[in-house]
C-alpha positions as CSV (number, residue, x, y, z in Angstrom):
1,M,-0.2,-2.4,41.4
2,T,0.2,1.6,40.4
3,E,2.9,3.4,42.3
4,I,0.8,6.5,44.5
5,Q,2.5,9.6,42.4
6,R,2.9,13.0,45.1
7,V,5.1,15.5,45.6
8,R,5.9,17.7,48.5
9,F,6.2,21.9,48.9
10,S,5.5,25.0,50.6
11,L,4.5,27.7,49.7
12,P,3.6,31.2,51.6
13,L,0.6,31.8,53.1
14,P,-2.3,33.1,51.8
15,P,-4.0,35.7,52.3
16,S,-6.8,35.8,54.9
17,V,-10.1,35.6,53.6
18,N,-10.5,39.3,54.2
19,D,-8.4,40.7,52.5
20,Q,-8.4,37.9,49.4
21,Y,-11.2,40.5,48.0
22,T,-12.0,44.3,47.8
23,Q,-15.2,46.6,47.3
24,V,-14.9,48.5,44.0
25,G,-18.2,50.3,43.6
26,N,-20.5,48.1,43.9
27,R,-18.3,44.8,42.6
28,R,-16.0,42.5,44.8
29,V,-12.8,41.6,43.0
30,L,-10.1,39.9,44.0
31,S,-7.2,42.3,45.8
32,K,-4.0,42.7,45.4
33,A,-2.9,41.0,47.8
34,H,-5.4,38.2,46.3
35,I,-3.9,38.7,42.8
36,A,0.0,39.0,44.1
37,F,-0.1,35.6,46.4
38,K,-1.2,33.5,43.4
39,R,1.6,35.3,40.8
40,K,3.6,34.1,43.4
41,V,2.2,30.5,44.0
42,R,2.6,30.4,39.5
43,Q,6.2,31.0,39.8
44,Y,6.9,28.6,42.2
45,L,5.6,26.3,40.3
46,H,7.2,27.0,37.2
47,R,10.5,27.0,39.0
48,L,9.4,23.2,40.5
49,R,8.5,22.6,36.9
50,V,12.0,23.8,35.6
51,D,13.6,21.9,38.0
52,E,11.7,18.9,37.2
53,V,10.0,18.3,41.0
54,I,6.7,18.4,39.1
55,T,7.1,16.3,35.9
56,D,5.2,16.5,33.1
57,D,4.9,13.1,33.5
58,F,3.1,13.9,37.1
59,V,1.0,17.1,35.4
60,E,-0.6,14.8,33.0
61,A,-1.3,12.1,35.2
62,L,-3.3,14.7,38.0
63,Q,-4.6,15.7,34.8
64,Q,-6.0,12.6,33.6
65,G,-7.2,10.8,37.3
66,W,-8.0,12.6,40.6
67,I,-6.2,14.2,42.8
68,G,-5.3,14.1,46.8
69,L,-4.9,17.8,48.4
70,F,-3.3,17.3,51.7
71,L,-2.3,20.6,52.9
72,D,-1.0,22.0,56.8
73,F,-1.3,25.3,57.5
74,Y,1.4,26.7,59.5
75,F,-0.2,30.3,61.3
76,E,1.4,32.7,63.4
77,T,-1.3,32.4,66.2
78,P,-3.6,29.2,67.1
79,L,-6.5,31.7,67.0
80,R,-6.5,34.6,64.5
81,R,-7.5,32.9,61.3
82,D,-9.8,29.9,60.4
83,L,-8.7,27.0,59.2
84,D,-10.4,26.5,55.9
85,G,-10.2,30.4,54.9
86,G,-7.2,29.9,52.9
87,L,-8.1,25.8,51.4
88,K,-10.5,28.2,48.1
89,I,-7.6,30.3,47.4
90,T,-4.6,28.0,48.1
91,Q,-5.9,25.4,46.2
92,D,-7.3,27.3,43.3
93,A,-3.3,28.7,42.7
94,I,-1.6,25.1,42.9
95,L,-4.0,23.9,40.1
96,E,-4.8,27.1,37.8
97,G,-0.9,27.2,38.1
98,L,-0.6,23.7,36.5
99,G,-3.3,24.0,33.8
100,I,-5.6,21.7,35.9
101,N,-9.3,21.8,36.6
102,D,-9.6,21.5,40.8
103,N,-13.1,19.7,40.2
104,R,-11.1,16.6,39.6
105,V,-9.9,16.9,43.5
106,V,-11.6,14.0,45.2
107,D,-9.5,14.4,48.6
108,I,-8.4,16.8,51.0
109,H,-7.4,17.2,53.8
110,L,-6.4,20.2,56.2
111,V,-4.2,20.8,59.3
112,K,-3.9,23.7,61.8
113,R,-0.3,23.8,63.1
114,I,1.2,27.4,64.6
115,A,5.0,27.9,63.3
116,P,4.5,32.5,64.7
117,T,8.3,32.7,63.5
118,N,8.2,31.1,59.9
119,P,4.1,31.0,58.5
120,R,3.7,29.0,56.0
121,V,1.7,26.7,53.6
122,E,2.6,22.8,53.6
123,V,1.5,20.9,50.3
124,E,1.5,17.8,49.6
125,L,-0.2,16.7,45.9
126,E,-1.0,13.2,45.2
127,V,-2.5,12.0,41.9
128,I,-5.8,9.2,42.9
129,P,-5.2,6.4,39.6
130,H,-8.5,5.2,40.5
131,W,-11.1,6.4,42.8
132,Q,-14.2,4.8,43.8
133,F,-17.2,7.1,44.0
134,D,-20.8,5.7,45.9
135,D,-21.8,2.2,44.5
136,E,-25.2,4.5,43.6
137,Y,-23.6,6.1,41.2
138,V,-21.4,4.9,37.9
139,Y,-19.7,7.6,36.7
140,L,-19.6,7.9,32.2
141,A,-16.8,9.3,31.2
142,E,-17.2,8.7,27.7
143,A,-21.1,10.6,28.1
144,E,-19.7,13.2,29.9
145,A,-17.7,13.9,28.1
146,K,-20.0,13.9,24.4
147,D,-21.9,16.5,26.3
């Protein structure tokens, strides 16, 4: 039996969906808040790598297995923000920061909590070495790799 590999850490809350993009002429571009959040996450992940909280073996396992992502969003108030508004930016920031394609994520859990004095995201990143897709479909890694 394979031991479950997981890492837990906290991040600042990402900007709200309304603050993630801005309009420049006719183009929609990433906002300064969006770019700053991703930079902070990258820096924090680098620190976790240096401190060996996130090891090279763990990152390699994430790159070769499947990924479970558990996010507990601690907001200042219960009704100001939607729970799912921070999912994509947080997922992208974490996995880009580790050099992993987010198409490896097969399991996501989101929870909305309230912490008026300490808003944040509590993250649990888990390696899922074996994932069962629907019986009707067969995953042909070799065939996909040849394309």
